[in-house]
C-alpha positions in Angstrom: 294.1 252.6 115.5 292.4 250.3 118.0 289.0 251.5 116.9 289.9 250.8 113.3 291.0 247.2 114.2 287.7 246.6 116.1 285.8 247.9 113.0 287.8 245.7 110.7 287.2 242.6 112.8 283.5 243.5 113.2 283.1 243.9 109.4 284.7 240.5 108.8 282.4 238.9 111.4 279.4 240.6 109.8 280.2 239.5 106.2 280.9 235.9 107.2 277.7 235.7 109.3 275.7 237.3 106.6 277.1 234.9 104.0 276.3 231.9 106.2 272.8 233.0 106.8 272.3 233.8 103.1 273.4 230.3 102.2 271.2 228.7 104.9 268.0 230.3 103.9 268.5 231.1 100.2 271.7 229.5 98.9 271.1 226.0 99.9 267.5 225.8 98.6 268.8 227.1 95.3 271.7 224.7 95.3 269.7 221.6 96.1 267.1 222.6 93.4 269.8 223.0 90.8 271.5 219.7 91.8 268.2 217.9 91.7 267.6 219.2 88.2 271.0 218.1 87.0 271.6 214.9 88.9 268.1 213.8 90.1 267.3 210.1 89.9 263.8 208.9 89.3 262.5 205.8 91.1 259.8 203.2 90.4 256.3 203.7 91.6 253.4 201.2 91.4 249.9 200.4 92.5 250.9 198.0 95.3 249.0 197.1 98.4 251.3 195.9 101.2 250.0 195.1 104.7 250.1 198.4 106.6 250.1 199.1 110.3 249.0 202.7 111.2 250.6 203.6 114.5 248.9 206.4 116.5 250.8 207.3 119.8 248.4 209.2 122.1 248.6 210.8 125.5 245.4 212.4 126.7 243.9 212.8 123.2 240.2 212.4 124.1 239.3 215.5 122.2 240.6 214.2 118.8 241.0 210.4 119.1 237.5 209.5 118.0 237.8 211.7 114.9 241.3 210.2 114.2 240.0 206.6 114.4 237.0 207.4 112.2 239.3 209.1 109.7 241.6 206.0 109.8 238.8 203.5 109.2 237.6 205.6 106.3 240.9 205.4 104.4 240.7 204.0 100.8 242.8 200.9 101.4 241.9 197.2 101.6 240.3 196.5 104.9 242.2 193.3 105.5 245.5 195.0 104.9 245.2 198.1 107.2 245.6 197.7 110.9 245.0 200.7 113.2 247.1 200.6 116.3 246.6 203.1 119.1 249.3 203.3 121.7 248.0 205.1 124.9 251.0 206.4 126.7 249.7 206.7 130.3 246.5 208.5 129.2 244.1 209.3 132.1 241.5 211.5 130.3 239.2 208.9 128.9 241.2 208.3 125.7 241.3 204.5 126.3 237.6 204.3 126.8 236.9 205.9 123.5 239.4 203.6 121.7 237.9 200.5 123.3 234.6 201.2 121.6 236.3 200.5 118.3 238.1 197.2 119.3 237.3 194.5 116.8 236.9 196.9 113.9 240.5 196.7 112.8 241.5 198.8 115.8 243.9 197.7 118.5 244.7 199.4 121.8 248.1 199.1 123.5 248.3 200.6 126.9 251.5 201.8 128.5 250.7 202.3 132.2 253.6 204.7 133.0 254.0 207.6 130.6 257.4 207.4 129.1 257.3 209.4 125.9 256.6 209.0 122.2 259.9 207.3 121.3 259.3 204.4 123.8 255.6 204.2 122.7 256.7 203.6 119.1 259.3 201.1 120.1 256.7 199.1 122.0 254.2 199.4 119.2 256.5 198.1 116.5 257.0 194.9 118.5 253.3 194.1 118.0 252.6 195.7 114.6 251.8 193.1 111.9 252.4 195.2 108.8 255.4 195.1 106.5 255.0 198.9 106.1 254.6 201.1 109.1 252.7 204.4 108.8 253.4 206.7 111.7 251.3 209.7 112.5 250.0 212.1 115.2 246.6 211.8 116.8 245.5 215.2 115.5 246.6 214.5 111.9 243.7 213.8 109.6 244.6 211.9 106.4 243.0 212.4 103.0 241.2 209.2 101.9 244.0 208.2 99.4 246.9 209.3 101.6 248.1 205.8 102.4 247.9 204.7 98.8 250.1 207.6 97.8 252.6 206.7 100.5 253.0 203.0 99.8 253.2 203.2 96.0 256.9 204.3 96.4 257.8 201.0 98.0 257.5 199.4 94.6 261.1 200.5 94.3 263.4 198.5 96.7 265.7 201.5 97.0 263.0 203.5 98.8 263.0 203.0 102.6 260.7 205.7 103.8 258.2 208.2 102.5 257.1 211.5 104.1 253.8 213.1 103.3 252.4 216.6 102.8 250.8 217.8 106.1 249.2 221.2 106.0 248.1 223.4 108.9 244.4 224.0 109.3 244.4 227.2 111.5 245.0 230.6 109.9 243.8 232.5 113.0 247.0 232.4 115.0 249.0 235.6 115.0 252.1 233.8 113.6 250.3 231.8 110.9 251.5 233.9 108.0 255.1 233.4 108.9 254.6 229.8 109.7 253.0 229.2 106.4 255.9 230.7 104.5 258.3 228.5 106.5 256.3 225.4 105.5 256.3 226.4 101.8 260.1 226.8 101.8 260.5 223.5 103.6 258.3 221.7 101.1 260.3 223.3 98.2 263.6 221.9 99.8 262.0 218.5 100.4 260.8 218.2 96.8 264.3 218.9 95.6 266.0 216.6 98.1 263.6 213.8 97.2 264.3 214.2 93.5 268.1 214.3 94.1 268.2 211.2 96.4 266.8 211.5 99.9 265.0 213.9 102.2 266.6 215.0 105.5 264.1 214.0 108.2 260.4 213.3 107.9 257.1 215.0 108.9 256.1 213.4 112.1 252.5 214.0 111.3 252.5 211.4 108.5 255.3 209.2 107.2 255.8 205.6 106.2 258.8 203.2 106.3 259.6 199.6 105.7 259.3 197.7 109.0 262.7 196.1 108.6 264.4 199.5 108.5 262.9 200.7 111.8 265.7 201.2 114.3 264.4 201.4 117.9 265.0 204.8 119.4 266.7 205.3 122.8 263.8 205.9 125.3 265.0 209.5 125.9 265.0 210.5 122.2 263.4 213.9 121.9 262.6 214.0 118.1 261.8 210.5 117.1 260.6 211.2 113.5 263.9 212.9 112.6 266.0 210.1 114.1 263.9 207.3 112.5 264.1 208.9 109.0 267.8 209.6 109.3 268.4 206.0 110.4 266.8 204.9 107.2 269.0 207.2 105.2 272.1 205.9 107.0 271.4 202.5 105.4 271.7 204.0 101.9 267.9 203.7 101.3 266.0 206.7 99.9 263.6 208.8 102.0 261.3 210.5 99.5 258.6 213.2 99.7 255.1 212.5 98.3 253.1 215.7 97.8 250.0 213.7 96.9 249.8 212.1 100.3 248.0 214.9 102.1 246.7 215.4 105.6 245.7 218.3 107.8 246.8 219.1 111.3 245.8 221.8 113.8 248.6 224.2 114.4 249.7 225.8 117.7 247.1 228.5 118.6 249.5 230.7 120.5 253.0 231.9 120.0 254.0 230.4 123.3 252.9 227.0 122.2 254.7 227.3 118.9 257.8 228.5 120.8 257.7 225.3 123.0 257.2 223.1 120.0 260.2 224.5 118.1 262.5 224.6 121.1 261.8 220.9 121.7 262.5 220.2 118.0 265.9 222.0 118.1 266.8 220.4 121.4 266.2 217.0 119.8 268.2 218.1 116.8 271.3 218.9 118.9 270.7 215.6 120.7 270.8 213.8 117.4 273.9 215.6 116.2 276.1 215.3 119.3 274.8 212.0 120.5 274.8 210.3 117.1 271.1 209.5 116.8 270.6 209.2 113.1 273.8 211.1 112.3 275.1 210.3 108.8 278.0 207.9 108.4 281.5 209.2 107.7 281.4 207.8 104.2 278.2 209.6 103.2 279.5 213.1 102.1 276.3 214.0 100.1 274.1 213.2 103.1 276.4 215.2 105.3 276.2 218.2 103.0 272.4 218.1 103.2 272.4 217.4 107.0 274.6 220.3 107.8 273.0 222.7 105.3 269.3 221.9 105.8 269.3 221.3 109.6 272.5 222.2 111.5 273.0 225.6 110.0 269.4 226.5 110.8 269.9 225.4 114.4 272.9 227.6 114.6 271.1 230.6 113.1 270.7 232.4 116.4 274.4 232.5 116.9 275.0 233.8 113.3 272.3 236.4 113.8 273.9 237.7 117.0 277.3 237.7 115.4 276.0 239.7 112.4 274.4 242.3 114.6 277.4 242.8 116.9 279.8 242.7 113.9 277.9 245.3 111.9 277.6 247.7 114.9 281.3 247.2 115.6 282.2 248.0 112.0 280.1 251.2 112.1 281.3 252.4 115.5 284.9 251.5 114.6 284.7 253.6 111.4 285.8 250.7 109.1 285.9 251.9 105.6 287.4 249.1 103.6 287.0 250.1 100.0 284.3 252.6 100.9 282.0 250.0 102.3 281.2 251.8 105.6 277.8 252.8 104.3 277.0 249.2 103.6 277.7 248.4 107.2 275.4 251.2 108.3 272.6 250.0 105.9 272.9 246.4 107.2 272.8 247.6 110.8 269.8 249.7 110.2 268.0 246.9 108.4 268.6 244.6 111.3 267.3 247.1 113.8 264.2 247.7 111.6 263.6 243.9 111.2 263.8 243.3 115.0 261.6 246.4 115.7 258.9 244.9 113.5 259.2 241.6 115.3 258.9 243.4 118.6 255.8 245.1 117.5 254.4 241.8 116.5 255.3 240.4 119.9 253.5 243.3 121.7 250.4 242.6 119.6 250.3 239.1 121.0 247.8 236.6 119.6 246.2 239.1 117.1 246.4 238.3 113.4 249.5 240.1 112.2 250.0 241.8 108.8 252.7 240.1 106.7 255.2 242.9 107.2 255.2 242.0 111.0 254.2 238.3 110.8 257.3 237.3 108.9 259.9 239.0 111.2 257.9 237.9 114.2 257.9 234.2 113.3 261.5 234.3 112.1 262.6 235.8 115.5 260.3 233.4 117.4 261.8 230.4 115.6 265.4 231.5 116.3 264.7 232.4 119.9 263.2 229.0 120.3 266.3 227.4 118.6 268.6 229.2 121.1 266.4 228.0 124.0 266.4 224.5 122.5 270.2 224.4 122.5 270.4 225.3 126.2 267.6 222.8 127.0 269.6 220.1 125.4 272.9 221.2 126.9 271.5 221.5 130.4 269.3 218.4 130.0 266.2 220.4 130.7 263.9 219.1 127.9 261.7 216.3 129.1 261.2 213.3 126.8 257.4 213.3 127.3 255.6 215.5 124.8 252.8 218.0 125.3 250.4 218.6 122.5 248.9 222.0 121.7 245.6 223.1 123.2 242.9 221.2 121.4 239.6 222.6 122.5 238.0 221.2 119.3 238.8 218.2 117.1 241.2 218.8 114.2 240.1 218.6 110.6 
């Protein structure tokens, strides 16, 4: 009798967890797509040319900063309306020397002596940025010539407060690149649908733009500034839209360990934003809450759901639960999970080698969820430093 009770509880836990995971990764993308088709609202676009400040936070970016400045100066935008502003956050590798060679050519250098993190660097930069539109980016993100034009055209509509661009990854050699690429394709699909419906949840920190008056200074210890900045725009009721035509390239993490650190930091910042109210939706924004919980929070909680599904399915099998003859379904679900994790483990053992898709997808999925779990504990125990560490850049991006 006790074994049957354990099996029944295990089956209930398994089905609830499986349903939540199905909704997170398949159900919500389908739901937001359908809602965008039924209730999507178009917005005005126009060939406008507002004054733009391109903000480039940099810490020890000597490998890529020259290429980034050259890329910025070559953008197809009126020379008198584009200001390139590099913020050197305690760099000591010669980054400042490289930037100084461009001073007077629409390039400014703002030096922060004591390294304090990207959030503080942006706060300080906005105080001096002259443009009515801020374009924020990473030092290793190389813009297409017309990227800024594609971004700013949406500001012809006064309801649009921010625009996030389409940043693609340049390296296909990393072992996890196949899984990472699939993740990005799904993310872009969701962003297109959210943008069509009303607003995107978050922004791509590699390239996004916002109205200067909607910039809300981050607390200096903010871990994921781009997410908080975009969500603060959405909190005002303004739209955050996705522009697929604003393209850029960025070098991806070359090793699984680097990608693990990047994703764990992102999730640590997500929990910080959720529980400490950094860009969290207002109580009277139910639609924004639905997207926030479905697109982000449930993903951050996926490691817990995966663990519950595995334990629940095993308990249902061992307990002999046979509700409506569904014991074999529990056996099949348990076996599929074991196979999935075994493929991920083989991918892990193979290390940095390029993985076939059958291993790359389980490997990256497990890597992302292990990083999410680590990120939660890093936030909970206050172990995630605010200063950021870029990936190994032995060669310039793009």
